[in-house]
N, C-alpha and C positions, 0 to 999 in steps of 0.2 A: 714216366721215367723212374727207374729204380735208383735209389741212392743207398750207399753203404753208410751206416750210422753207428755211433756209440750212444748209448742211452742208459739212464738210471730208471729202474722200475719202481713200483710203489714201496718195495722193501728197502730201497736204497742200493740194491745190487746193480753193478754196472755190467752191461752186456753189449754185444754187437749184433747187428742184424741189418735188415733191409727195410727201408721206408718207401712206400709207393705214393703215387700222386693222390690217392684217396685218403692218405694218412695212416694206413694200416702198417703195423710193424710185425715183421717176421724175424725171430731170433735165429742166429746161426746155431746149429747143433754143437754141443760140446762146450759152450760158453767160452769161445776163444776171445782173447784180447784183439784189438785192431793190430797190435804189433805182431801177434801170432799169424794173422791173416797175411801180413807182409813177408812172412817166411815162405809163402807159397809162390810158385811161378804164376805168371799172368794167366796161363791156360788153366792151371789148377784153381785159381781164384775165380775165374769165370765159371768153371764147372760147378763149384760150390755155390756161387751166387745164383745160377740158374736152377740148381736143385732146391735151394732155399726159397726162391721166388715161387716155386710150384706148390709150396706147403700152405696150409691154412694159416691165417694171421694169428699171432699170439697176443696182440694188444692193439689198442687204438693209439694214435699219436697223442691224443689229449691225455692219456693215462701215463705217459712216460715223459722224462725230461731229456731232450737231446743235448749231447755234450760235445765239446770240441773233438775233432777227428784226429786225435793223437794220444798215444799212451806208451807205456813201456819205455824203451830206449830210443823211440823214434824222435829224431831231431828235426827242427825246422831251420832251413837255410834259405838264403835269398841271394839273388843276383842283382848287380847294379849296372847302370849305364848300358842297357840293352836296347834302348830306343833312342832315336835322335833327340827327341824332346827331353829325355832325361839328361843326355849329355849337355844340351844347351842350359838346362836349369842348374846343373852342378857347376858349370863354368861361371854362370852369372852370380852364384852365391859364394863361390870359393875364393880364398886368397891364394890358392895354388891351382890355377886354372889348367895348366899343362897336364896335370895328373889325369884329369877327366878327358882331355883331348886325346891323349895317348891310349887310354884303356878302351876307348870306343872301338878302335880298329885293331887292337892288339889280338894276337892269337889266343892268349890266355884271358878268360873273362874275370870280372870281379865277382867273387863269391864270398859270402860271410855268414857266420853263424847268427841265427836270429832268436831262437827260443827253445827251451826244453818244453815237453808236453804240458806240464801242469801250469805253466804261465800263459798258455794260449787261451784267448777268449773266443766266443762264437756269437752267433746272431743274437742281437738284443742286449748283449752284455757290454759294459762300458770299455772303450779304449781310453788311453790317457795321453796327455801331453805333459812334458816336464815343466815344473814350475821355475826352473832355472834357464829356460829357453824362451825367447820372445818370438821365434818364428818356427811354426810347427805345421806339418802337412800330412794328410793321408796319402798313401800311394796304392792305387788299385792295381791288382796284379792277378794273372792266372797262375795258380800253383799246381805243380805236378805232385802226385802221390806216387812214390817210388818204392818198389819192394826191395828186398835185400839183394836181388839179382840185377839191380839197376834197370829194371823194366818199369815203364810208366803204366800204372794200373788204374789211375783215376785222376780226376781234376777237381779243384776247389777254387772258390773265390777267396782272395787274400787281401788284407790291408797291412802294408808294411809302414806303420806309422813312424814318422821320422822328425827329428829336430834339424831343420835346415841351418839354423844359426850355429849350432854346436859343430856340425860337420863342416860347415863353411869356414869356420874359424881356423880349423886345422884338420886335414883328412885323417890324422892319427886319432882324432876324437870319435871316429865313426862308431866304435862299439858303444860309447855313451849316447850317441845320437840315435842308435838303432835298437839297442838291447836294454829294455827296462820294463817294469810292470805296466802292462796295458799297451805295449807297442806291437803286438802280434794278434791279429784277428783272422779266423778262418771260418768259412761257411760250414754248417754242421754236417751236410750230406756230401759224401764223395760220389761224384758221377763216374761210373766205370768207364775206362778208356774206350772199351768196345762200343759204348753207346754214343760217343762223340765222333769217332772217325777221325776226320782231319781237323786239328785244333789251330790251323794256321790262318783262319779268317774269322775269328770270333770277335764280335763287337763288345767293347767294354765301355760302360757308362758310369760316371760318378756324379752324384749330386750331394752337396753339403747344404743341409737345411738349417736355417737359423731363424728363430722366432716365427716358425710356421711358413717361411718362404725360402726359395732357393737363394743361397748366398754365393754359390759357385756351382757351375755345371760344365762338364766336358765329356767328350767321347773320343775313343781311339779304337784300334783293332789290332789283334795279334798279327795281322798282315804287315804292320809297320815294325815288327820285331827284327832287330838287326842281326841276331844270332839264332841258331836253331835250338830248340829245347834239348835235342839229343846231344848237342855240343856241350851245353851246360852240365848235363848229367854225366857225360864222359869225364869232364874235368873234376866234378864233385867226387866221383867214386874212384878216381885215379889215385888219390892220396890216402884213402882210409876206407875200411869196411863200414857198412851200416847194417848191423845184424838184425835190427828191427825196422829196416827201411828208413825212409826220410821223406819229408815234404820240402819241395824246392819252389820258392816263389820266384817267378821268372823276370821280374823287373817291371817298371812302370812306363807307360807312354803318356801319362797325364801328370803334370806338375803345375800347380798354380803359379802365377806371377809373384814376385817378391812382396807385393803389397797385400797378399792374402795370408792369413794365419788362422788356424783352428781356434775356436773359443769354447770355453766351458758352456755346456748346454747344446752345442751343435749336434746334429745327427748326420753321420756319414753313411750314405747309401751307395752301394756298388752292385751293378748288375752285369753279369757276363752271359751273353746269349748261349743257351744250351747247358750252362753250368749251374747258374743259380743267382741268388741275391744275398747280400750281406749288409746289415744295417746296424750301426753301433752309435750310441750316444757318447759324447766326449766329456771327459772329466779332467781336472787338473791335479797333478801331484801324485805321489806314490800311495798315499793313504787311501785313495779311491779304489785301489786294487788290493788292499790288505786282505780282503776276504778270500782271495785265491788260495791262500794256505789253509784256510778253514775247509774249503771245498774238497781238499784231499781226503778228509775223513768223512765228510757228508756232502755228496754231490748236489743234494737238493738245496744247499745253501745258495747255489747259483740263482735259483728262482727269484729270491728276494732282490737280486741286483739286476734283473732283466726288465727292459721296457717292452711295451706292446704285449 
């Protein structure tokens, strides 16, 4: 399977290209950013991808550093309460239960901003839980990669890390519960939409590993999705343009019970059939992600903070 990737080469230059199952990297001609690729229509991007896939490899995967799949002005957004399990969990944790009961069946979905590109982490990099929150969970989700024309051109594995205690105390605290350093993780490789076909029956599995053993395991499927992805995209693009496209995380169908919280040292592993795998160690507090600002000047800084 071909994946569209951002990567840093041995000189530190950041490029985009294709990674194949054998680990070979083929760079797109002209050194476009990922944001530039999202200016293209889906048909134009497919043609460029197929043309690039036919070229000889430029590098081996072991010689480059794969980076998070967002740059430029591409924003990461997320949807909430799109599965019945998510509705049940929000009602259980919240002091304002009716808010979540109503949004589940409302015509307008819950959509919220999640991250700017430079704060996104990818496979092997740490996610974080807030040190002022006693109840924190990962939220495994299918993410859509959208071009500026509101077309879905690819798919990613996403982890919408959240503070249940902060959001549960008051829904108006949602930005603090959802938007902080280490709260957004995306798999490194974008699977082109034309290689997935129908995304409505994808199995999603999450395992939280603790001290070498599973501390939590659960499985769901996009078949349990209460809304269509197209409906979420329509509402997202209705209110504003996205000149460099967007990534939209579509909500979770897996939420642990209230007696489970992430702990420092856990490893969260999410697998979506046909899309990929995302694994991230858990750290506590903002300081654990301070290196993200350093990686703006030197992407290879990320290597020192990766596990595996």
